N, C-alpha and C positions, 0 to 999 in steps of 0.2 A: 503494500499499499505506500501511496504517496506520505512521505514525511513531514507533519510541522516545521516549518523552515523558515525561521524567522530571521536566521542570518548565515550566508554560505561560508564555507570556510575559506583561510586564504588560497588553499590550493585550489577550489571550485571557481574564487574570483578569478584568478589567473587563468584558470582554461576559458572559463565565459570571458572575460577581456580579448583571448586572444583569437575568439572567433568573431566578436562582433566590433573589437577597440572602441572607439568612442562612443557607439551606441548606446552602450550599457553604463547602468552608472548604479554605482553601490552606495552613495553617501544616505548617510543613515537620516538626515533634514530631508533628504529629495525624495526619500521612499516613503517619508508621512504623508507626502501630498497625492498618494496614489492609494489612501484605505479607505476609501468612500467614493460616492456616487452624489448623482443630484441628491437624494432625501436627505434631511435631517431626522435624524434618528435622536429617539427619547433616551436620557443619559443610562436607565434600568436596561435597556435595549443594548445599549453600545457595551453594557458590562457582562450581557450575556454572549455577545460576539466575541472576547476579549481582545487580545491585540491581533490589528488587522492589518498592518504595516508589511508589504514584501518585502524579502532580501533585495531584491535586485528588480531594476527595470531596463527592458533591452526592447530596444527600438529594430524593429522589422521592417525589411525592404522589398523582399523578394521570398518565392516560395523555397527557393534553398535556403533561405535564411531561416524560415518556420521548421525546415527539416532539420537542419544543424539543432536549433534549439530543443525539438522535440528530442532528438538522441540524446544530448547533454540533459535533459530531462527525464528520461528511460532511464542512462546510466546512473545515476544518483538518487532517483525515485524522489524529485524537487515536481511541486505541485508549478501547472502552467496557469495564467487565468489572462485569456484574452481580454484587452480594453481598448475600445476606440473614442467614441463620443464621451462617454459616459452621463449620456442624458438620462438614462431611465433611475427608475429608483426602486428598480428591486433586490437588490444586491448581487446584480449579476459580474460585478467587476468588482467584487470585496474580498482579495486574498484572504479568507478567513484561518487559512493553515500555511499564511505567508507564500513563502516562492517566487516566483518570478512572475510578472508582470510582461505580456507579451504584446506592447505597445504596434498596432498596425495601422496608425494612421499614414504613414508612409506609401500604402499599398493603395494609393488614391489615383489610378491612372484610368483615362477613357480608353479602352484597349481596342475597341471598333464597333462602328454604327453600322446597322445590317436595314438601310433603307428597304429593302424589296421586303423582309419578313418583319419588319418592325420591330427590331430589338436590338439593345444595347449592350455591350459587355464591359464593366468596368471592376475595378479593384474594388474589394470589399472595404476598404478605408475613406471611400470618396464621400464626402459631405452632398448629403441631397439638394441642398440650395447649388452649390456647384455645378452639380451633374445637370442641374435644371438652367441653369445659366449655358452652358456649353452644349446643352440641346437646343435651345433657344436660337442660337447661333445658327444652327441647319436646318429651323425649323420645325423642330421636332419637341416635344415636351412628354416628360413622364406621364404616367397614367395615375399615381397616386402617390401621396409622400405625406410622412408624419408630419404633426402641428410643431414639431421641433427640428426641421428642416433643417435651419440654419445651423445646426450643430450636430446633429443625428448622422449616422454613417449610413449606408446602404448594407453592407452586411451585418450591422446592429440592429437594423428594422427586421432583416430577417433571422437572426439568433432571437431576436425579442419577440417578432411577431404581434402585428398590430393593425389598428384601423387609424386612417388619415385622411387629409383632404382629398376625393375622389375615391372615396370608399364605396359612397352610396350606388358608384358607376361601378367600380373595375373591383370592389371587395379589399378583403384581407393583402396584408402586403404579398404573403403566399402567394395570391391571385395574382399578382402582376410578375410575378419571377418564373421563368421559363427553366433557368438551371443554376445550379452552384457547384464550385471547386473549392474543395478545401485539404487541408494537411493533417489527418490524425496521428493520434498518440504515436501511431506505431510507426510513422514517419512518411507513409501511404500517402500519396497525393491522389484524390478521388473524386469525379465528376459524378455529380447529383443529378438525375434529371427525371421528370415525371412522378412516379409513388414514390421514387428513393427520397425524394425531397422532403417526407416526412419525419426523415431523421435527422433532419437538420434543421425544421422549422421550431423555432421558439427554444433551440436547444441551450442557447445563451451559454454558447463556450465549452459546453462537458463533454461533445463529442470529436472537437477539432477546431482547428481554428479557418475560419473560411476566408478565402483569397480574393474569388470571383467571384460575378454574379451576372447572368444575363435576364435583362429584363424586358417586361414588353414596355413600346412605347407607343404615341398617337401623334398626329401632326398638331402641331403649333396653332391655337387659335385664339385669340382674344375672350377671356371671358367676361361676363356680365354679373351681376349677383342682383336679388331682393333681398330686401330685410323687412318683416313684420315683426309685430308684438302681438302676444296672447296672453291674456288677464289671467286666465290658469293654467295649469299644466294637462286639465282634459283637454282642454280647448286645443292645445299644440299637439298632443296625441291624435287626433281628430284628424286635424289638417296633416300630420304626417302620414295616416294611414290613408288619407284620400289622396294624396299625391302619388302613395306607390298605386292605388287602385286604378287610378287613371293614365299611369305610365307616364308622368311629365319627364321628360329628359335631363332631368339633371344631374350635373356631375359629383356636386358635394351638397351637403347638408348638415349646418351646424348651428347650435343654440345654446343661449347659457339662459339664467336662472335670474330672478328680481335679485336675490341679494348680489349675483356677482355685477348685474347691470347697476346697479346703486353705488358699488365700489368702485367702478370704473368712472362713473360721473364725480367721487371723490379724490380721484386722483391727483398729486401734485402737477402742476408744469414743471415741465422739464427744466433746470436751471442750465448755463453756459458761462462759464467765466464766472459762476457764482449770480449770475442775473438771469431773474426770472424770463422765459422761452414764451412768447404768445402764439398760442396753439388754436387752430381755428378747428375748435372739437365740438362736435354736437353735443347736447343733454338726451343723454338716453332715457327711454319712460321705465322707468322700474317696475317692467314687466319679464314677460318669457320673451326672449328675442331670436327670432330665428332666420337664417341667413341662408339664403337657398343661392346655388351658384350652379352657372350653366355656360356651355360655350354661346355666344353672341349668334351660332346661325339658326341654331336650334330654336322651334315653336315653342314656348313656355307660357301659350297666353292664356291656358286654361289655371295655371299658378293662381293670379290675382282672384278668382272668384273663389279657389278653393279656401284662399288664405280668409276671405271675407264671409263666406257662407259658414265658416267654421268659428266664427268669432274672434276673427284676428282683423288687424289693421296692417295695411301696406304702410311701411315709412318712408318718410322721403329718403331722396336720391344723395342728401348730404350723410346721413346716418348709415346707408347701404354702403357708400365708398367709403367713409370711415371704418364701418366694419372689417371691410374687403383689406382696409390696410393694415389690420389688427391681426390679421391670419397666424402668425408665427410670432403674435406676443400677449400669448394669454396667460403667461406667469406675471404680465406687467401688475396686476391688484397685489401681487405679494409685497410691493413696495407699504400698503396698507397694513402687511402681516402683522409682526415682520416673519412670523414663520408659517408653514402649513403643516396640517396634519393630513396625511391623504387617502383616498380609499378610491378605487377604480374599478368598476363593476362592468358588466355587460348585462344587458335585459333586453328583454324581446319588447318591440315597440309600440305591442298594445297594452304592454303594464308601464309605459313613462308615467301616465296620470297619479297610479295607486301608487308607484314607487316615490313620487315625489312627495306625494301627500303622507304617508308614513314615515319617511326622513325627517319632514317639519314635524309630525308629530312626535315621534320617537328621540329625536336630536335639538336638544334646545339653543346647542352654541349656532351660529349662523354654520351656515353651507353653501359655500359658492359652488356652483356646478355646470360644467360644459358639457355639451354632450354632442355626438356625432353619430349619423345613422351610415349603416353598412348595405349594402345591396340584397341580402338574405333575410329585412326585418329586424337586423339588432339593433341596439342601441348602447355604443360606450359611454356612459359618464363619468367625468373625471370630477372626483369631487374634494373639495380643499376647503378644512375648516382651520381659520387663522386663529394663529395662537403665540405664545412665544416659548423656544426653546431653551430658553435661560430659565424659564419657571419649571420648578418642582411637577406644579401642575399639568406641566406637556406629559410627562409619563402618565399620567391618569387620565387627561382626554384623549391621550393619542388611542385608546380602547375603544373609543365612537369609530372608529375607523371598522371595526368587526362589525357594530352594529348595521353600519350601513352596506357590508358584506352579507351580512345575514339576510337584511332587507332583501337582498337584489336573489339572493336564496331562494326565500318563500315565495318569492313570485317568476320563479323558473329561469333565473338567472345564474351567474356566478363572480367571481374576483377575474378581473382582467388578465391576468398573469401570475404565476404562482414564484417561481425562482425562491432564491435564499430565505424569506420571510415568510412564505406561504406555500412550502415545499409539501403540505400536508394537503392541500388544496391541487396538486400537481395532475391529480386522475380527471379531475372536473373542466380544468383547463386544455389539458391536451387531449383525451378524449383516447381513441384506438392510436394515436400517435403514441404514446408514452411508452407503450412494448416495443414499439419499433426503433423507438431513443435508446432505451435501457438495453435491447438487445445489441445493438451497433456498439456503444458504450463498453458493453461485457467483452466485446469479439475484439475491438481495437485499443482499448483501455481498461484492461484487468486491474491494472495498479492502481485506478482513479486518481491520474496524476492531471489529467485536465479540470480545471476549475471546480475540485471536489466541496461538494456540499452544497454546490449551488442548486441541484434539483433536488438533491436527497434532504439538505435540510442540516442545519445545525442543532444537534440533540436540545440542548438546554435552550435556544430559542423556539425551536419548534413545540416544544413542552408547554412555555410562559404562553404562546399565542393559543396554544391547545385551550390551555386552563382558561383565558382569556374569553374563547368563543364559546365555554361550556358555563362560563359562568355570566354571559354577554346582560342577562337583566340588570346583574347587580353591579356590572362594571360600568354599564351605561348610566346608573343612578349617581354612582360617584364620576363617572366623565362631565354628566350635564353639570355638574356643580363645581366643574373645574377650569371655568373660565377664566380669563386674566384682565380684561378690559383692554383700555386703551394703553399700548406700553410707552414708557418714556426711557429715553437713554441721555444717562451722565457720562462725564469724562470717567474714564476709566484707564487706571495704569498711565497715567497721562496721554492717551490717546482721545481725541475731542469727540465729543458726544455722535456727532455728525458722520464721524467715520465709525463708530461702534454700529452705529444705526444699520449704516450702510452694508457694513461686516456680515450682520445678520439677516438682512433683508434680501442681499444677494442670493437670488433662486440656482445659483450654482449651474447654471444651463447649458453653459459652453459657447455661447453667441460669441462672446469676444477672445475665444482662443485662437480657433484656427489664423484667423487673419490678425493676432496680433504680432509684431516686427519682433519683440524679444522672444516670445516662444517658437517663431519658425527659424527664427535667426538662433538659438540655441538646442531647441526642441524637447524642454521640459515642463512639467505641469507647473511648478513653482515660479515660472517667469513670467504666467499668462495673468491677467487680471483676475481670475477666479479664484487661481493659485493664491495671490497674494490676501484678497478677502479670506480666503479659509487660513491663512497663518493668520491674520488680525483675531479671530477669532478661537484659534489655538492660543495665541499669546495670549490672550485676556483670560482663556480658562486654566492657565498654567501649566500647557503641556508641551510649550514652544518658548525660546528668548529669543527678545532682539540683538541677535548678532549681528557685526559688522557684516557679515555674508547676505542677511536681510536686509539689511541697511544698502548695500549697493543694490539688490533688488530692485529696492523703487527707485533709488537713484537713476539706474539705468536706462528706466525709461524714455522713449523720445520724445513723451507729452505729444504722439501724433495726435490723439483724438480720437482714433478710429472704433477702439473699444466705446468711447460714447454715443458712437454713431451706433452702433450695433447692439448695445444694450437693451435687452427687451424693458429692464425696467426705467429706463432712463437715470440711470445711476450718473452722477458726476463724477466718473472715476480719475479723468484726468487732473480736474481741483483737488481729489483726495489724495492723489500722489503728491500734488503739488503741499499741500498741507503736513503731507508726510515730512517731506523736506525739511519744512519749517521746525517742526516735532523734533526731529532726529536730528538733524545738523545745529540749526540755530538754537533749539533749548535745551538739548541733552550733550550738544559738542561732541557728538559723533563724526566719523572722518566723512568727509565729501569725497567725490572720486579726486585721487590723488593730484590729476596735473591741473585741475582748476584752483590749488592752491599757488600755483606758478603764474596760471592767468591772474588771479586778482592781485598778485604782488606787482606782476605788470600792468594791470589795470588799474591800480592807484597809483604806481609812480607814473607811468607815462599813457593812461586811459585809453590803451588797448591792450586786447589777449593775444596777440602776433609778438609780442615781446618787441617790437621796430619802437625807436624814439618817436614821441608826441610831434617835432619839429616837421618829421618828414609827412605828416598825415596828408598833408594836401599834394605832394607831389603827382598824384594820380591825374589830375588836371593841367591839360594842355596849354601853351600860350595862346593858342588863338581862341579858346574859350573864355578866360579870366576878364574880358572886357565884358563880355556879355553877364556874368553874375553881380547882381546889384549887390550893395552894401545892405539896405534894407529892401526887404519885400514881404509879399502876403503869405508867398506860398515859398518852401525853403527844402532842397534837396539833402536827404539825411543818407550820407554815404555806407555809413557802418564800417566795421573793423576789416573786414574781409576784401570788400570791393576798394576801402583805401590802400590797404598794404599787399594785397596778394591778388587778388583777380582786378585789377585796375581797370581792364576793359569794359567791367560792367561799371564803373562809376561814368568811365567817360562816354558810352554810349547813351547810357541813361540821360546824363546832361545834353549830349547834341540833340537826343530825340524829344526832349522838353523844348529846350530853347528851338529847334527847329519848329516846333509847334507852337510856336509865336506864347511861350510861356515866359513871365520875368521870376526869376527866381535869386535866390540866396544861400546861401552856405555857410556854415561854422566854420569851415577849415581847420586851424589849430586848435581851435575853440571845442571840434569837436571829440566828445568820448565815447567811448563803445556805448550800446543802449541798456547792457548790463544783463540781457537776459541770460546768457552764460552762470551770472552770481545768482538769479533767480532761480535757476532748476539745479544749480549746486548745494543751493541752500546756505548762500553765504550771503545773507539777506542785507548783512549791515553794507556790504560793499555795495550791494545794488543801490540801495537807498542814496547813498553819496553822489554815487554818476548820474543816477536818477535828477538830484536836486541841481547839478551842473546844467545839465541839458535843458532842462527847462529854464532855468534861468539864463543861460545864455540864445535859448530862441527867442526868449518875450524880449532880450534887447534887440532881436533883429528886426522886431514887429511883427512876427510871423504868425500865421493864421492856420495855415494848413502846412502838415509836415509830409512829405513826398519821398518815400523810401525805394530802395532796390532791393533790400534784404526783406522778407514777409515776417523776420522774425523780429526785427526794427520797427514793421510796422505795427505787428499784435503789441510790443511795449509801448508805441506811441497813443494807438487807438485803447488798450483796455487797460495794460496792465498800470503805466503812468496815472491815468485815470483814477482808477480805482486808489492806488497808492497815494496819491495828492488829497484826493477825498479823507481818506484815514488818516492823513498826517498834516492834514487843514490846509494844505498851497493851494494856491488860483488855478487851475486848469482850465484853458479855453480854446486848447488846439484840436484840429480834427487831423487825421492821419489817412494816407491814401498812398498805395502802391504805385509804381509810375505807370505799370498796365492801365491801370484804371482812369488815370489822368489822360491818357491817351488813347484810349479806345473812344473818348471824345473830340479827338483830334484826328482822325483817319483822316476825314474831307481834307485837311488841309498837307499830310506827312505823304498820302497817296499818290500824289503828285511827283514825289521827289523820287520815286524807285526808280534806279538807272539798272540794276542787277541781277535779272532773275535768280532765284537759288537751284531750281530743279531738283529739286531733293521731297525724299519721303520724312515726312517729319511730325513727330509724335512730342507731345505736352506731358512732363512731368508736374503733377499739382504739388505743391510745396505744401505741407501741411499746416503751416503756422499762418498762410494769408487763405487756404481752402474751407479744411473742416472749422478752421479757426476762424472764419470770415465768410465764406460764402465765395470767395473772389474766383471765378472758375474760368470765365467768358472771357475777360478782359484780354488774358494771354493769348487765349487763343486766337478772337477777333484780331488783335497785334500780328501774329505770326500768318496769318491768312490772308492777311494784307499785302503780305511779301509774295511780288509774282514768281510762280515755278514750285508753289509749296503744296505738296499733296499731304494734306494732314489726316493721320490715321489714329483712333483712340487705342491705347493700351486695354487690357482686358479691366484692369483695375483702373477707374479715372473718376476724376470729382469726388463727391465724398466718400466713393469707395477705394480712392487711391493707397495704393502703399505709401508707405516711406522708406524717404533714401536711407534711412539707418543713422544719420548726424543729427543733431551733434553730439548727443550724450552716450550713446551708444559707440560712437567714432573712439570718444575720449577712454570709455569705460575699457571697451574690449572690442579691438580694430579688427580681429578676425571675425568676430560674432556680424561688427558692420560690413564688412565684407561680403558675408553672406545675406545679409538684406538686400544691399545694393546690387549685387548681381540678380535676385530675386525680380527686381526693378529692371536691371537691363535685360533680363531674358524677355522680358516681355514685350520691351521695344525691338528685341530681336524678332520673336514670335511674329509681329506684324509687319517684318520688313521695313523699318523704319532706319533709314540712313543717320538721320540727328535724333536724338533728345534733347529736346530746349528746356533749360529751368531757369523759372524766376526769381533765382534765389541763390547767392553766391554761396551759403554752406551746402545745398543740394547739390550743386556744383562741384565741390572739394569732392565730397563724398562720391558721388558717383563718377569722378574722373577718377579715384584712388581704386574703385572696386574693378571699373573696366581696366585699369592698367593691371591688375593683378590678374584677374581673369581672361586677359585677350579679346575681350569684346570688342566687337566689330562697328558698336555703337558710337558714333562722336557725339560726347556729351557737350553742347555749347551754352552760353546763354541767350536769353530771349532779346534781351535789348541789342547787347552785340550783334547778332544774328541781324537783326531788322537795321541797325547802322549800317551796316557793311554793303547790304542791297541798296541803300542809299546814296554807295559810293565812299562812303568813308572809309580808312584804314585801319580798322580796328583791331589792334593783334591779338592772336589766339594768346591765352595765358596757362594754356594745360600745363607745361611743362613748370612753367612759375608754382603752380600750384602743388604738383607733385612733389618739387624742389621743397617748398613750404613745409610740407605736411611729413617729410623726413624727419626734421627735427620734434615735432612732436610725436610721431608714431615712435623714436626713438626714446624721448622722455617716458610715454607711456609703458614702455616697456621696461626701463630702468625702473620708473615705480613701482612696480611687482613685488611683495615682498623678498621672495628668491632672488631677483636682482639687486634690492638693494641689501640683502645680505650678502652678497657676493661682494658690493662696493666695501661695506665697512669692515669687510674681512682684508682688503686689500689696504684699508686705513687701520688696522690693529696695530701697526708700530706706533704711529700718531698717536690711535686713541689711548695706548697704556701710557705714552709720555705724558699726556695730558692727566693721566690722573694724580690724585694727591698721592703722595709717597707714600704715606703708611697704609695705602691700600694695595699698591703695586707690589709692596713687598708684601701683604699679603695673599696676594694672589700669585706670586713665587712660589708659596709653598707647596702648591698643586704639585710642583715638580716632587716633591720629595715626603710629604706627608700623607701615606696612604690614606684613601678613601676621601680626600679632600676635593677632590672631582665630584662627589656624590654631592658633598654638602653644597657647593658652588651651584650646580643646576637649579635648586628651588630659591636662591638667593638671586639670581641674576632679574627677575622679574620685578624684584624690588629696589634694587641697587640700580640697574640703568635708569630707569626715569630720573631718578635722583641725580645721577652723576652726570646726564645728558647736557642740560643746561650749562653748567661748567665747561665740560669737553667742547661742546659745538664749537664754540666761537675758535678754540686753538686750533682744530680740524679743518675748520671750514677753508682757508687757503687750499689744504690737498686735496678736499673733499672736491673743490672746485676743478680741479686739474683732473680728479679722475673721472667728474660728468663730462668734461669737457672731450676727454678720451674717449668716453661713450656715446656720447650725442653729438651729432653735426649742428652747427649752429652758425646763424650770420653774424658778420663781426660786432651788428649794432646787440645781439643778444648778449653777445661772450663778453661783451664791456659791460653791459647791467649786470648779469648774471651774479656778482659779488653783493649786489643790494636785493634781488632779487630770491636768490637762495635762500640767505638766513631766515627771512621770515617764513618763506614756505616750509622749509623744514621744521621751524620752530612750530607751527600750526600742525605740521604731517606727523610729527616725531611722538608725540602721547598717543595718539591714536594708533600708529601703526606699530610702534615697539610690543605688543603682542604678538602682534603676528610674526615679528623678525627673531625676538628673544628665543623661541624654541628653535630656529634654524641656525642662531648663532652661538650659541653657548657650546655646542659641543666640537665648532672648529676654533673657539676662541681656548676653550680648555687645549685642544690640540696645539694651538698655536704658543700656550704659554711654555707646555712639557716640551715642545720642540725648538722653539725660538728665542725663548727669553733666558 
């Protein structure tokens, strides 16, 4: 039998690492992020499950990978638990016996589309939303999909089996799937078709790992919807039966109960950078609201009469459009939860009224219900009871889910799925298929390696649920008296109250995962927004610690805001991570990303992050442009650091275009400072405030009303952050901010006459996050580049609101290798559409994408938007690619140097100077290590105490030698090299207190060795 495996042995880790390299993770901290699924269990149930942390996570790319993993697992009798979107709540991905999480998300290719037979074959790890988009490009569509399509995978829906949108016409997930391919625990790769599929359907990864699925598809057609309200569940039931009797050709039917509709009305408006976003959201009647969805070409004229003749009322087109836009946002109301007690049941459609009435009569707490109808006359009811998992009463109220299941059974229904939690119901759920599934498992997995206990159940939990069911009337009596009322949150462990609230509110649905650049750049759950919310809950519960590693995870987020766009609960994720920066770096004094300390020193000294002299800031300005710049004007051009010192083509081209368009502008010249956003993102908010005050005052002196920027981050700062901080600090602020593309969009009639050189290239636009999702500025850059003769504009797969981040600045500074992965994802999109040029309207995006292109050898030419347009107007704008790459070398080498292991190497080189700088008595004591047995063992625990005390006195004496050592490791410009004696001491002074705990364990044995051998 498979062994309980909480940890692998060192030899097993070495063996598994030899097979999968960096696609296997043994980190104890990381493993904990894989201990749960979408559901929030009460504390008593968690105790019954015991330790659910896996021993390792392996990311699988191919069937051959899986065969090798199965061989390893059989050899060592280690459990294997397949995991994809983890978007279900039945415990199917919970490793109750430890073992290995087999992450199949990388098996996500579209293998083939068969237009003749109307099928598509895909990797099992592909997310439904992505599959649908890809099929739409070919004028096809899936037949049906789960309501969790933005996170759920195709393989996951087969392994779970379920009903979703389209099930009214096409049935269960299994009915839309032609065949499947799986790697079995014995290493066999087998294809399943026809009746053989019964062994896989709903198996929850207990008989093998599904690798490929062939699905039925349909022609793409625009859909329409009609929404109706019904005063009571009996009227709703009659309408549903009438629709079936008259064979109205609908694609999907879904509905919500009055409690759900009422909560949707109470939902708070979403916020953006802390400010409410006004939404055009219609008021829903607090009734049973049913949504009938159908292809536009179909005749559904009978529907309206059915609705009205059965006591219903057709709702406005505004409501039907709004409800259609909420298809995949059913968990949105959890925002008011913050926790949900779930119960998912299947009932006959002719029992809808009775079941609703019985739930209302027997369950005193509010029950939110969403229903979906499938073609055989069954309805799935997704029932959720709002509650709080933080309360002990959550344990008691959780049993009300059993009451709802019992009501379903008494009306000819059953639980929706069994899984780990309801294993005793497996026979009711699977019927005859259970015997086939168990027979296959016995044949190919006699040692129960694959996802053990998921179908059979975990003894103590199984017994507990059985007891709850046996004593259901008593448990219901207790549960009905276990409400918690409105939940309030307070600051806890110095985590602000709103972030505590969001952490518990997060549905763990996974919508934020796949498109998060930190997740696909690194590949691990801890990096995703979902993972960060989970960490905060674990930290608050005392099950995890706020380590520097976790701080780095918050800091490395690029602030791209894509998670905000995807979150179905509209949680302000980006703003929350910004608040965490303040808490962790400003308030707690934990370490920011090390290179930011050098940037901060440069910023305070010379007002830029590149280590250049302030006196050179305006050297980008050509002589012929200087007469066109006014001393004072209503409009000011703000170049920013990168355009001033590195990619000077951006600044020059922007000003040429603005002046050619007839704009009268001024600029700050040598009085300009960095906008400060790197310091805001790095958590060095005191530096940000100083810089902000300088820029605001200098702009005011110039009589400026509108600040025009090249850099989207600078735009965001002037448009939003300066305004908010000024209000907070009581500073007068009346500036408007615009990106130059916005200004020039209104001047295209003037500029169009000045184009002299056609481009004759295929161009794509990279949407910069800090003016795209942050400001909705999408069309101005496109309109500007389209005005250039000879441009064929093509859109990348991810564009506008869904555009992928380039990976700069934070990830580029925190981990250049990860930034390279992220940048290459973007470049690959451009390659896939045949783009010759990717234009960026952002200096930082341009630097990052150029670095990624150089490292990968991408054929895509990354160019600045303004420079490309200016060249077509006949201006000789230099290409700054090499300048940017050369400038980045310094940062790249400095980032590398500031890693703990490399700083340790640096300090080992400086040991002679460090020892000489120590007080004589201490130096003498250290020499005793050579002569006194056991002294070296005593020294190890002393070092963490001694070094922080000694370093402030040692560093000034060692600094000249340190500067020389740094100079040998980091390629620097002459200006930066001259400034390092000023920049380095302050940076090291800020870094060392936090970095020493990471360095000392590496340094101590090497210091002891040095003392023994060289002193």
